[in-house]
Gaussian input, Z-matrix of N, CA and C with variables (Angstrom, degrees):
# hf/3-21g

backbone

0 1
 N
 C     1     B1
 C     2     B2     1     A1
 N     3     B3     2     A2     1     D1
 C     4     B4     3     A3     2     D2
 C     5     B5     4     A4     3     D3
 N     6     B6     5     A5     4     D4
 C     7     B7     6     A6     5     D5
 C     8     B8     7     A7     6     D6
 N     9     B9     8     A8     7     D7
 C    10    B10     9     A9     8     D8
 C    11    B11    10    A10     9     D9
 N    12    B12    11    A11    10    D10
 C    13    B13    12    A12    11    D11
 C    14    B14    13    A13    12    D12
 N    15    B15    14    A14    13    D13
 C    16    B16    15    A15    14    D14
 C    17    B17    16    A16    15    D15
 N    18    B18    17    A17    16    D16
 C    19    B19    18    A18    17    D17
 C    20    B20    19    A19    18    D18
 N    21    B21    20    A20    19    D19
 C    22    B22    21    A21    20    D20
 C    23    B23    22    A22    21    D21
 N    24    B24    23    A23    22    D22
 C    25    B25    24    A24    23    D23
 C    26    B26    25    A25    24    D24
 N    27    B27    26    A26    25    D25
 C    28    B28    27    A27    26    D26
 C    29    B29    28    A28    27    D27
 N    30    B30    29    A29    28    D28
 C    31    B31    30    A30    29    D29
 C    32    B32    31    A31    30    D30
 N    33    B33    32    A32    31    D31
 C    34    B34    33    A33    32    D32
 C    35    B35    34    A34    33    D33
 N    36    B36    35    A35    34    D34
 C    37    B37    36    A36    35    D35
 C    38    B38    37    A37    36    D36
 N    39    B39    38    A38    37    D37
 C    40    B40    39    A39    38    D38
 C    41    B41    40    A40    39    D39
 N    42    B42    41    A41    40    D40
 C    43    B43    42    A42    41    D41
 C    44    B44    43    A43    42    D42
 N    45    B45    44    A44    43    D43
 C    46    B46    45    A45    44    D44
 C    47    B47    46    A46    45    D45
 N    48    B48    47    A47    46    D46
 C    49    B49    48    A48    47    D47
 C    50    B50    49    A49    48    D48
 N    51    B51    50    A50    49    D49
 C    52    B52    51    A51    50    D50
 C    53    B53    52    A52    51    D51
 N    54    B54    53    A53    52    D52
 C    55    B55    54    A54    53    D53
 C    56    B56    55    A55    54    D54
 N    57    B57    56    A56    55    D55
 C    58    B58    57    A57    56    D56
 C    59    B59    58    A58    57    D57
 N    60    B60    59    A59    58    D58
 C    61    B61    60    A60    59    D59
 C    62    B62    61    A61    60    D60
 N    63    B63    62    A62    61    D61
 C    64    B64    63    A63    62    D62
 C    65    B65    64    A64    63    D63
 N    66    B66    65    A65    64    D64
 C    67    B67    66    A66    65    D65
 C    68    B68    67    A67    66    D66
 N    69    B69    68    A68    67    D67
 C    70    B70    69    A69    68    D68
 C    71    B71    70    A70    69    D69
 N    72    B72    71    A71    70    D70
 C    73    B73    72    A72    71    D71
 C    74    B74    73    A73    72    D72
 N    75    B75    74    A74    73    D73
 C    76    B76    75    A75    74    D74
 C    77    B77    76    A76    75    D75
 N    78    B78    77    A77    76    D76
 C    79    B79    78    A78    77    D77
 C    80    B80    79    A79    78    D78
 N    81    B81    80    A80    79    D79
 C    82    B82    81    A81    80    D80
 C    83    B83    82    A82    81    D81
 N    84    B84    83    A83    82    D82
 C    85    B85    84    A84    83    D83
 C    86    B86    85    A85    84    D84
 N    87    B87    86    A86    85    D85
 C    88    B88    87    A87    86    D86
 C    89    B89    88    A88    87    D87
 N    90    B90    89    A89    88    D88
 C    91    B91    90    A90    89    D89
 C    92    B92    91    A91    90    D90
 N    93    B93    92    A92    91    D91
 C    94    B94    93    A93    92    D92
 C    95    B95    94    A94    93    D93
 N    96    B96    95    A95    94    D94
 C    97    B97    96    A96    95    D95
 C    98    B98    97    A97    96    D96
 N    99    B99    98    A98    97    D97
 C   100   B100    99    A99    98    D98
 C   101   B101   100   A100    99    D99
 N   102   B102   101   A101   100   D100
 C   103   B103   102   A102   101   D101
 C   104   B104   103   A103   102   D102
 N   105   B105   104   A104   103   D103
 C   106   B106   105   A105   104   D104
 C   107   B107   106   A106   105   D105
 N   108   B108   107   A107   106   D106
 C   109   B109   108   A108   107   D107
 C   110   B110   109   A109   108   D108
 N   111   B111   110   A110   109   D109
 C   112   B112   111   A111   110   D110
 C   113   B113   112   A112   111   D111
 N   114   B114   113   A113   112   D112
 C   115   B115   114   A114   113   D113
 C   116   B116   115   A115   114   D114
 N   117   B117   116   A116   115   D115
 C   118   B118   117   A117   116   D116
 C   119   B119   118   A118   117   D117
 N   120   B120   119   A119   118   D118
 C   121   B121   120   A120   119   D119
 C   122   B122   121   A121   120   D120

   B1=1.4617
   B2=1.5823
   B3=1.3234
   B4=1.4693
   B5=1.4318
   B6=1.3813
   B7=1.4412
   B8=1.5341
   B9=1.3782
   B10=1.4011
   B11=1.6187
   B12=1.3538
   B13=1.4752
   B14=1.5017
   B15=1.3605
   B16=1.5226
   B17=1.5780
   B18=1.3532
   B19=1.4776
   B20=1.6025
   B21=1.3279
   B22=1.5224
   B23=1.5106
   B24=1.3465
   B25=1.3728
   B26=1.6058
   B27=1.2484
   B28=1.5306
   B29=1.4289
   B30=1.3705
   B31=1.4714
   B32=1.5311
   B33=1.2678
   B34=1.4684
   B35=1.4646
   B36=1.3943
   B37=1.3580
   B38=1.5746
   B39=1.2954
   B40=1.3286
   B41=1.4982
   B42=1.3863
   B43=1.4913
   B44=1.6085
   B45=1.2968
   B46=1.4221
   B47=1.5414
   B48=1.3623
   B49=1.4007
   B50=1.5590
   B51=1.3153
   B52=1.5446
   B53=1.5426
   B54=1.2822
   B55=1.5094
   B56=1.5811
   B57=1.3825
   B58=1.4394
   B59=1.5225
   B60=1.3205
   B61=1.3757
   B62=1.4645
   B63=1.3655
   B64=1.5277
   B65=1.4335
   B66=1.3755
   B67=1.4332
   B68=1.5782
   B69=1.3792
   B70=1.5160
   B71=1.4760
   B72=1.2463
   B73=1.4328
   B74=1.5677
   B75=1.3886
   B76=1.4786
   B77=1.5234
   B78=1.2614
   B79=1.5419
   B80=1.4174
   B81=1.4522
   B82=1.4332
   B83=1.5743
   B84=1.3062
   B85=1.4621
   B86=1.5322
   B87=1.3558
   B88=1.4046
   B89=1.5654
   B90=1.3789
   B91=1.4266
   B92=1.5271
   B93=1.4099
   B94=1.3873
   B95=1.5743
   B96=1.3166
   B97=1.3940
   B98=1.6140
   B99=1.3244
   B100=1.4729
   B101=1.4579
   B102=1.3756
   B103=1.4355
   B104=1.4572
   B105=1.2133
   B106=1.4815
   B107=1.5526
   B108=1.2398
   B109=1.4108
   B110=1.5048
   B111=1.3571
   B112=1.4283
   B113=1.4378
   B114=1.2904
   B115=1.4579
   B116=1.4889
   B117=1.2682
   B118=1.4863
   B119=1.4908
   B120=1.4996
   B121=1.4195
   B122=1.5202
   A1=106.67
   A2=117.59
   A3=117.99
   A4=110.05
   A5=116.75
   A6=119.89
   A7=114.41
   A8=118.50
   A9=124.25
   A10=115.94
   A11=110.37
   A12=114.23
   A13=116.26
   A14=119.33
   A15=122.20
   A16=100.44
   A17=106.34
   A18=109.46
   A19=103.57
   A20=108.68
   A21=119.71
   A22=104.47
   A23=119.52
   A24=129.50
   A25=107.29
   A26=113.85
   A27=121.92
   A28=110.17
   A29=118.05
   A30=119.79
   A31=105.44
   A32=118.23
   A33=124.49
   A34=113.42
   A35=116.72
   A36=123.70
   A37=101.71
   A38=118.16
   A39=123.04
   A40=117.54
   A41=119.16
   A42=116.61
   A43=110.58
   A44=114.43
   A45=113.90
   A46=115.04
   A47=113.75
   A48=114.45
   A49=104.75
   A50=115.19
   A51=119.15
   A52=107.32
   A53=117.36
   A54=128.13
   A55=105.91
   A56=115.92
   A57=118.43
   A58=107.08
   A59=112.68
   A60=118.84
   A61=115.12
   A62=112.69
   A63=121.32
   A64=108.91
   A65=121.52
   A66=126.01
   A67=108.45
   A68=112.41
   A69=117.00
   A70=110.85
   A71=126.41
   A72=127.08
   A73=119.61
   A74=111.64
   A75=110.48
   A76=105.19
   A77=117.75
   A78=123.04
   A79=117.25
   A80=111.55
   A81=122.75
   A82=108.39
   A83=117.34
   A84=119.64
   A85=105.72
   A86=115.67
   A87=117.94
   A88=115.64
   A89=113.82
   A90=119.60
   A91=105.44
   A92=114.06
   A93=113.87
   A94=103.97
   A95=114.56
   A96=119.11
   A97=113.25
   A98=111.51
   A99=118.72
   A100=109.21
   A101=113.32
   A102=119.26
   A103=115.98
   A104=118.41
   A105=119.89
   A106=111.10
   A107=120.63
   A108=127.30
   A109=109.04
   A110=116.49
   A111=123.73
   A112=115.11
   A113=121.35
   A114=119.43
   A115=111.31
   A116=117.00
   A117=123.14
   A118=103.56
   A119=109.65
   A120=114.29
   A121=115.66
   D1=134.24
   D2=170.79
   D3=-101.52
   D4=161.22
   D5=-171.92
   D6=-60.92
   D7=-22.57
   D8=176.75
   D9=-79.99
   D10=-5.77
   D11=-177.16
   D12=98.17
   D13=-11.61
   D14=174.08
   D15=-75.20
   D16=166.46
   D17=-179.95
   D18=-147.15
   D19=163.36
   D20=-178.58
   D21=-112.24
   D22=136.77
   D23=169.96
   D24=-107.09
   D25=117.54
   D26=176.61
   D27=-112.39
   D28=120.83
   D29=-179.27
   D30=-120.15
   D31=141.74
   D32=173.42
   D33=-121.79
   D34=136.45
   D35=177.18
   D36=-132.12
   D37=110.56
   D38=-168.49
   D39=47.84
   D40=-103.42
   D41=173.45
   D42=-111.08
   D43=5.80
   D44=175.02
   D45=-94.21
   D46=144.04
   D47=-175.09
   D48=-125.55
   D49=148.76
   D50=164.67
   D51=-129.85
   D52=138.23
   D53=-174.12
   D54=-122.45
   D55=132.81
   D56=167.50
   D57=-133.44
   D58=145.41
   D59=170.76
   D60=-115.79
   D61=118.92
   D62=-171.92
   D63=-95.90
   D64=127.94
   D65=179.61
   D66=-72.92
   D67=137.61
   D68=-173.11
   D69=-70.22
   D70=-29.11
   D71=-178.79
   D72=-88.85
   D73=-32.59
   D74=-175.82
   D75=-107.37
   D76=-12.76
   D77=-176.31
   D78=58.89
   D79=27.30
   D80=-179.89
   D81=-102.34
   D82=146.15
   D83=175.70
   D84=-69.96
   D85=121.51
   D86=176.85
   D87=-97.72
   D88=-27.91
   D89=179.16
   D90=-136.47
   D91=151.60
   D92=171.74
   D93=-157.27
   D94=150.23
   D95=173.01
   D96=-155.20
   D97=-175.19
   D98=-175.27
   D99=-145.46
   D100=151.39
   D101=172.60
   D102=-162.67
   D103=-165.84
   D104=178.81
   D105=-139.85
   D106=158.12
   D107=177.53
   D108=-108.25
   D109=120.78
   D110=179.45
   D111=-95.76
   D112=143.93
   D113=176.92
   D114=-87.58
   D115=133.17
   D116=-174.30
   D117=-105.56
   D118=122.36
   D119=-176.58
   D120=-84.08

């Protein structure tokens, strides 16, 4: 949860991540992105 009431949804499937930011007022996804988690040796 962000201070303004918006929130992030972070989902992980193995090393893949998807992230969405949902606006507090409209309840619509305003931002989304993807990435991966790398293992550091």
